[in-house]
N, C-alpha and C positions, 0 to 999 in steps of 0.2 A: 504493501501499501504501499503509495504518496503521503506524503509528508506534508503537514508545512511549511512555509516561508518564515515565521512563526517562530515553529517548531525548530527548524538546520536553526538559526539566529543565536536560542537558547541551550541548543548542544552546543555549539559552537562555545561559543560565550561559560556556562558550566562548567567546561573543562580546562578555562583559564587554570596557570600555572604560579596563580597572585599570593597563595595563602598563609604566608610565612609573613609579608605584611601584614601587622594587626593592624592598624592606621587605615587603609582600609580595606580591610573581611572589618572593622568594623561601622564603616561608611558604607559601606557594599547591605547587608544587616539590616540598617536605616535608612535604606530605599524600597529595601525588602517592605517593612515594617512600615512607612508609611505608603504603600501603594493599600489599594482598593483589594487585595484578596485580600487581608487580613483581618481576621477578628476578633474585639479585643475582651473578655474577662475578668473580670478582677486583675491577677498577679500574672494571667497564661495569656497567651493569643492563639489565634487556630487560626493557619494557613494553609490553603487547597489550590489542585494546582493541581492540571492534567498529564504536567512535563514532566515528567521520570528526571530530565537530568535538571528537572527545577527544582524539584521533591530532594534529589540527592546533593544539589548545590548548596538548597534554603541549612537543611541538615550535620553538610562539613566548616558552612559560617560558625554556626552557632560552637560546636568542635572550638570550630578556633578559639573563641573566645568565653572556652572553658562553659558552655551553658549542656550539661547533657544530661541533667530533666527535659525529656522530649520524649515523644514515639509517634510513632507513623501508621498511620493507616489509610488501608483503601476500598471507599464506600464509590460498590459501581464504578463507576470508570476515574472518579475523582484519584486524590491523592490527597491527603487532609495530616496537617504537622502540627499537635498544639505541646504546643513549652513555654516555658517558665523562665520569660525574659526582662531583665532590669532596665530602665530607663538607658538607650543605647543614641536618641537625636542630636546628634555632634554639631555645630555651630558650619553653615556652610560657606558663609560669607572666611570665616577667619581658618579655611580651610587649606590647603596644597590642592594645588593641580592635578594628583594625583587621587586624591581622594573627591573629590568633585566627580569624579568620573566614573569613579568604586560607587557610590548616590546614586545620582542617573542609572550607575547598569544596574543594578540591585531593584530602583524605581521598576525600568522594562522587563525585567528580569518575574516580577515578582506579579506586573496587571502590562503588561505594557502584551501588544499587541499590531503586525504590519500583513500586508493586502499580502496575496496573490502578487510582483510590481509588473508583471506581462499583462494582466488587466486592470488595473491599476494604483496609481500609490497614494498609499492610507497608513500611515501608522503612528498607531494611541498608544495613552498611559496615563490610566485610571485612578484618581486620589482620594483620597479624605477629607484630607486640607486645605480651603481655598489659601491661607497664607498661603506656604505650604507650596504648593502651583503657581503663584508668582514670581514667589521666590526661587521657581523653577526655573521659572520665565523670566526671568533677566541671569540667571549664572549662563543659561545655555544662550545669548541673547550677546555672553562678554563674549561667546567662541566662533559670535556670528554663525550661530545656527535657530533662524526664524522659524519659529510657533504662535498657535493657534491660542487659544482654550476655546471652553461649553460645560459645562456640572463638571465642575471637575478633574477635567479629562484636557491630556494641552494632543491636540495631531498637530499630522503635519500634511497637504498634500500635496508634496511637491519635491519630484526624483532626485531632484538636487542637491535639497535639506535633508532630505529622507538618509541622500550617500553621507552625507557629511556626518548626522545624527551616529549612523549607524559606527563611522568612525569613529568617534569620541569616549563609544563606550566597551569601544577594543573588539568587532568586530570585525576582523577583517579579512580575514574571507567571502566574510555574509557582502561585505560592500562589494570584492571586487565579480560573488552572481551578482548583484544588486545591479552595478551597472554593465554588466554584462549582457543581463536583457533592458537595462532602462536603454542600450546601444540599442540594440534590436525594433524593441519596439521602438523609437523616432524613426529609427528608416526601415521597419516600416509602415507609421505615417506617412512617412515625407510620400515615399511606395505608393500606398493608396494614394493624397493629394494629387498625387502627378498623374492621376489616371480618371480619381474626378473629373480634374480640373479637363483630361483631354476629350472626356466621357460630352463633358457638359458645354463644350468649344467642335465637336463630330452635331450636337446634338442640335443645338445652331448652326452650323453652316447645311445640315442637312434642313430644315426649318432656314431659312434663304432659300436654299434650292428651292423646297415647291411652293415658296411665294411667285419664285420669279418663272418658274413650269409655267402655275395655275395662269397668272399676267401675259405670258404669252399663248397662251390656249385660249385664253377671255380675246385676247387682239388677235386670233382668230380670225372667231370664231363672230368676230363684231363688226370685221370688215374694215379694222387698219392696222394691220400689220404690216399692209400692201404699201399704205404710205409713210410708216417708217422709212430713216436712210438707211442706205446700203446696211454702213458699218455693224448698225442694230439693228435690221434684221443678219444679222452674216453669223454675227452673235448669236443671239435668236435660239436659231437653226443647231450650233454650238449646244444650247444647253441641252440644249431637250434630246439632242444626240448621247450628248456627258451628261443626265442628270447631278452624280456626284464628286466628280472632277472637281478641282482647286480651282477656285477665280485665277492663280497666276499659270497653270495649264492653260487653262483656258483662252490666255491672249495669246500664247504662242503658236493658239493650231490659226488664230487670225493668218490672215489673206500678208496685213499690213499689222504686225503681234505690237503689245499695246501689255502696259505691265496691270501688277495686282490691282492696281489705284484707281487704273486706265478700264480696267473693265467693271470694279465695282459700280463704279460711276454711272458707263452705260446700266447696268443694272438699274438700278436705282432710275434708270432714266423708263425704260422699260414699265414700269413699278408704274409709275406714279402717267406715264402713258396712257393704261388699262384702265385706273381709276378717274 
């Protein structure tokens, strides 16, 4: 079964080998605890996720800060970890850059999601605290990552900004995969635009040709065709013979060849005479 793009990112992040850095561990754990998937009950927390890599990472972080009083249960498809956790929230403003990255990484691991980029660009992280939400927006802005917010969640719908965010939290392999998909998607969009443009131009040409042919037939039916000058008659006969031919090619077939603009002018004159 194919795993989601979010799943693969969280798998990569769960395997980061930085657990020896105690301060980073505390900030990453604080990020998890600030996510919307954590529920607080007196002195205990309850964290739930469907991602086994995610729950393993959370357990490793707890052990790393000497919190061993926790248990993991599987409820249907959801992993639930319950633990006694002391106050771990750190001051983001005073944090070092790697600690800030660790906090944001923990938030994404905790309740972040990202759509398959081949379909649409959408990254979202749900939180529980609006004050912390604004602090997170300001933090990311310092690193030139633009996000928007709604109802205790931040979100990004721009491909380049999502790429910068993933790089910021250390998902380097996922950045490469994301960029690969993004380039392919933009190439496909460019091809589609070209095809649509050519189709629109073709339809425009066909519609114009139909109008010209109808005008010529009308002139023949009401006896006005023979009254036109020979140059217009010659072009009209060619248009009837070659209904799909581009104007430039049509002009070359005249006894005295003319350019595209000259052909266009004469055909417009034919249409005017028919009216």
